[in-house]
Structure formats: structure tokens, C-alpha cells
C-alpha positions as CSV (number, residue, x, y, z in Angstrom):
1,M,0.0,0.0,0.0
2,E,1.1,3.5,-0.8
3,I,1.9,5.6,2.3
4,N,1.3,9.3,1.6
5,A,2.1,12.4,3.5
6,K,-1.5,12.9,4.5
7,M,-1.6,9.5,6.3
8,V,1.7,10.2,8.0
9,N,0.6,13.7,9.1
10,A,-2.7,12.3,10.5
11,L,-0.9,9.7,12.5
12,R,1.6,12.3,13.7
13,T,-1.2,14.6,14.8
14,R,-2.9,11.7,16.7
15,T,0.2,10.3,18.4
16,G,2.8,13.2,18.6
17,A,5.5,10.8,17.3
18,G,8.1,11.9,14.8
19,M,7.4,11.9,11.1
20,M,9.8,9.1,10.3
21,D,8.5,7.0,13.1
22,C,5.0,7.5,11.9
23,K,5.9,6.5,8.3
24,K,7.8,3.4,9.5
25,A,4.8,2.4,11.7
26,L,2.4,2.9,8.8
27,V,4.6,0.9,6.4
28,E,4.8,-1.9,9.0
29,A,1.0,-1.8,9.6
30,N,0.3,-1.8,5.8
31,G,-1.5,1.6,6.0
32,D,-3.8,0.6,8.9
33,E,-3.8,3.6,11.2
34,E,-5.1,1.7,14.3
35,K,-2.4,-0.9,14.0
36,A,0.2,1.9,13.4
37,V,-0.9,3.5,16.7
38,E,-0.3,0.2,18.5
39,I,3.1,-0.2,16.9
40,L,4.1,3.3,18.1
41,R,2.7,2.6,21.6
42,M,4.8,-0.6,21.8
43,K,7.9,1.3,20.6
44,G,7.2,4.0,23.2
45,A,6.9,1.3,25.9
46,A,10.3,-0.1,24.9
47,I,11.9,3.4,25.0
48,A,10.3,4.1,28.4
49,D,11.7,0.9,29.8
50,K,15.2,1.9,28.6
51,K,14.9,5.3,30.3
52,A,13.4,4.0,33.6
53,S,16.8,3.7,35.3
54,R,17.8,7.2,34.6
55,T,17.6,10.0,37.2
56,A,14.9,12.7,36.7
57,S,16.1,15.6,38.8
58,Q,14.7,18.5,36.9
59,G,11.0,19.3,36.0
60,L,8.1,21.5,36.9
61,V,5.7,22.3,39.7
62,S,2.5,23.4,38.1
63,A,-0.9,24.6,39.3
64,Y,-4.4,24.5,37.8
65,I,-7.5,26.2,39.0
66,H,-10.8,25.1,37.4
67,S,-13.0,27.8,35.9
68,N,-15.5,27.5,38.7
69,N,-12.8,28.3,41.3
70,K,-13.9,25.3,43.3
71,V,-11.2,22.8,42.3
72,G,-7.5,23.3,42.2
73,V,-4.5,21.0,41.5
74,L,-0.8,21.3,42.3
75,I,1.5,18.7,40.6
76,E,5.3,17.9,40.5
77,V,6.5,16.2,37.3
78,A,10.2,15.4,36.9
79,C,12.3,15.0,33.8
80,E,16.1,14.7,33.2
81,S,17.1,18.1,31.9
82,D,16.2,21.7,32.4
83,F,15.9,21.9,28.6
84,V,13.0,19.5,28.6
85,A,11.4,21.2,31.6
86,K,11.2,24.5,29.6
87,N,9.9,22.6,26.5
88,D,6.4,23.7,25.4
89,D,5.4,20.0,24.8
90,F,6.4,19.0,28.3
91,K,4.6,22.1,29.8
92,A,1.4,21.2,27.9
93,F,1.7,17.6,29.1
94,V,2.0,18.8,32.8
95,K,-1.0,21.1,32.3
96,D,-3.0,18.2,30.8
97,L,-2.2,16.1,33.8
98,C,-3.5,18.9,36.1
99,M,-6.7,19.2,34.2
100,H,-7.1,15.4,34.3
101,I,-6.6,15.3,38.0
102,A,-9.1,18.1,38.5
103,A,-11.7,16.2,36.4
104,A,-11.1,12.6,37.4
105,A,-10.2,13.1,41.1
106,P,-7.6,10.3,41.6
107,I,-6.3,9.8,45.1
108,C,-2.8,8.4,44.3
109,I,-0.4,8.0,41.5
110,S,-0.2,4.2,40.9
111,K,-2.1,1.1,41.9
112,E,0.7,0.2,44.2
113,D,0.0,3.4,46.1
114,V,-3.7,2.6,46.8
115,P,-4.0,2.2,50.6
116,A,-4.4,-1.5,51.6
117,D,-7.1,-0.7,54.1
118,L,-9.1,1.0,51.3
119,V,-8.8,-2.1,49.1
120,A,-9.7,-4.4,52.0
121,K,-12.8,-2.3,52.7
122,E,-13.8,-2.4,49.1
123,R,-13.3,-6.2,49.0
124,E,-15.5,-6.6,52.1
125,I,-18.2,-4.6,50.4
126,A,-18.0,-6.6,47.2
127,L,-18.2,-9.9,49.1
128,A,-21.2,-8.7,51.1
129,Q,-22.9,-7.8,47.8
130,L,-22.4,-11.3,46.6
131,A,-23.3,-13.1,49.9
132,E,-26.8,-14.1,48.8
133,D,-25.6,-15.1,45.4
134,K,-25.7,-18.9,44.7
135,K,-22.6,-18.8,42.5
136,P,-19.6,-21.0,43.5
137,D,-17.0,-19.4,45.7
138,N,-14.3,-19.4,43.0
139,I,-16.6,-17.5,40.7
140,K,-17.5,-15.0,43.4
141,E,-13.7,-14.5,44.0
142,K,-13.2,-13.7,40.3
143,I,-16.2,-11.2,40.4
144,V,-14.7,-9.6,43.5
145,D,-11.2,-9.4,41.9
146,G,-12.8,-7.7,38.8
147,K,-14.6,-5.2,41.1
148,I,-11.4,-4.4,42.9
149,A,-9.5,-3.9,39.6
150,K,-12.2,-1.5,38.5
151,F,-12.1,0.3,41.8
152,V,-8.3,0.7,41.7
153,S,-8.4,2.0,38.0
154,G,-10.9,4.6,39.2
155,I,-8.7,6.1,41.9
156,A,-5.1,5.5,40.7
157,L,-4.0,8.3,38.3
158,L,-1.9,6.1,36.0
159,E,-4.7,3.5,35.6
160,Q,-7.4,6.0,34.8
161,P,-8.5,6.6,31.2
162,F,-7.1,10.0,30.1
163,V,-10.0,12.5,30.1
164,K,-9.0,14.1,26.8
165,D,-8.6,10.8,25.0
166,D,-10.2,7.8,26.8
167,S,-8.7,5.3,24.3
168,M,-5.5,5.5,26.4
169,T,-4.7,5.4,30.1
170,V,-2.6,8.1,31.8
171,A,0.2,5.5,32.0
172,Q,0.0,5.1,28.2
173,L,0.0,8.8,27.7
174,L,3.1,9.1,29.9
175,T,4.9,6.3,28.0
176,S,4.1,8.1,24.7
177,K,5.5,11.4,26.1
178,I,8.7,9.7,27.2
179,A,9.1,8.2,23.7
180,T,8.3,11.6,22.0
181,I,10.4,13.8,24.3
182,G,13.2,11.3,24.7
183,E,13.8,11.6,28.5
184,K,12.6,9.9,31.6
185,I,9.5,11.6,32.9
186,E,8.1,10.8,36.3
187,I,4.9,12.1,38.1
188,K,6.3,12.7,41.6
189,R,3.2,13.9,43.5
190,F,0.0,15.9,43.3
191,V,-2.5,17.4,45.5
192,R,-6.2,18.1,44.5
193,Y,-8.2,20.6,46.4
194,Q,-12.0,20.9,46.2
195,I,-14.5,23.1,48.0
196,G,-16.9,21.2,50.1
């Protein structure tokens, strides 16, 4: 299949990847844009894995106040160099994270950070909901595990679907930014304030 500039540009706009990377992905995917997006995501994951051991000692602290003045977010996002911290793409990414946190209200960064007592309480509630059910215990356990996974993905930032593009999680967005920018990027901490 002939890969034209319009196809490459559309993929670049959608993913933020470089022109040559987009062209290679489209060639590999035989012109299928969805498959090319997956190829770029896998490549981004590989790049992110390589950069995971690096030190991210630069970055930004950013703030966002929602238009109703009732929700505010402070976030610290680290990167490897001052050059990247001043980059418009990095700044826009950090601002998008702030808006996401304001909208989606996560309570922690990753699923490992979810408090164990919160998970235990949620498991207790899920088991109580299934107490009258006649299903076998092993099936009930699978249902409870599914409910816990859904609960965690609702409160852990990296597991949440990104509010501006719910076809990817915040973790996948972070991986794509690491691949695009070319440095380790780490969400260090955030605080979300809300009136009431």
C-alpha cells in the first residue's frame, strides 16, 4: 500500500510521534492507522523501559484552578534536563495532567500506592454484595477481583482513562510522552483541592 504524506501527518497529529517513526509504523502496519498507533505505543513502551533507570532531577511544579474556582491542583512532574522542563510540549503535558486530576479526582499515582485498608474495605463490600448469590466461591472471587481492579483503576492516576482521549490510560500517555520527548518523565506527586 502507498503511504502518503496525509496519512503520516494524520498519525503524527494523533500520536505526537516523529514523522519518520509514523511513516515506518504505517509501512509496518500496511497503512492501517489503528495498527500503526499500537506499533508506536509498543515502541514507546520499549523506549520508556530503557529510560526507567535514569535520574529525573529536573522538572516542573504546576498549578491549575478550574474555571468555577472550586477545584485546584498542584503537581510535580520530573524530567532529566532543564531543557525539557522548559519545552512547550512538556509544559502542555503537565497542564493536561493537572486538568485530568481536577476532572477525574484520583487519590494516588499508581495502583501500588492505593492504601491497603481501602482495598480491604472495598473487597469486604463486594463480598457482602455477593453473599446471597448462589454462584460457586471461585466465581465469586473472580467477580470480586474484577470489582477491585475496576475500583483501583478509578482512583489511581496512572490507571485512569485519560480525560482528553479515553482510548488510552494516563500511563500510556506518559509512555508516549517519554518516547516523544526522549527523556525519563516521572509524576512525583500531586494534591487536589476541592471546596466542600
